[in-house]
N, C-alpha and C positions, 0 to 999 in steps of 0.2 A: 543470459545473465539470470541469476537467481533473484526473483522479485517477490517480497513479502508484503501483503497488505494488512494494515492495522487500522482500527478505529481511532480517530483523534479526539481527545477530550475537548468539547466545545468551548471550555473556558480557559484552560491552561495549555491546550495544544499537545499535551503529553501523549505518549503511545498507550493505547488501551488494548482492547480485545484483538487477538489475531484471528483473521478471517481465512486466509489462504496463502500459499506459497506456490509460485509457478516459475517455469523457465520461459523468459521472453526477452526478445531484442527490441521490443517497442520502446520508443523514447517517451516515457511518461513525463508529464509536465503538470505544475500546479494549475488547477482549474479543470483538468480532464475529469470526465465522469465515466464511471464504470459499474456495471451490474456484476455482482459476485454471487454465485450459486454454489454454496458449500454448507456442510453440516446440516443439511435438510432445510435450509431457508435461502431466501433471495434478498440481497441488500444492495442498495445503490449508494455509491460513495462519490463525493467530489474530493479530488486530491488536493490536500492543503500543504504537504511537505514531501520532498523527495530527498532521501539520504543515501548517497552512494559511498560504499566502502571498498577500497582497493587494498588487497593483501598479496603476499606471495602466492597464495592459492588461487587468486582470481578476483573477480569483481562481483559484488552483490549490492542490492539496494533494498531500502524499506520505504514504502509509501504509506503515509498517514492520510486518512480521509475522513470527512464528516458525513454521517449518514443523512441522506436526503429523504 
């Protein structure tokens, strides 16, 4: 499943900077922690929100996380 990682705004929780998009069948949950190495830097996120979208074309998800 296509999985996109975004930074969550610490106050409003809204979607911020896009870090990476990967293909993954892992079941991401709120509270999971992940290191992302992309764009020449390394960032640790704690997942705060998982949004799954189902369309005729398939399933995708967006993960929002706070920087740790």
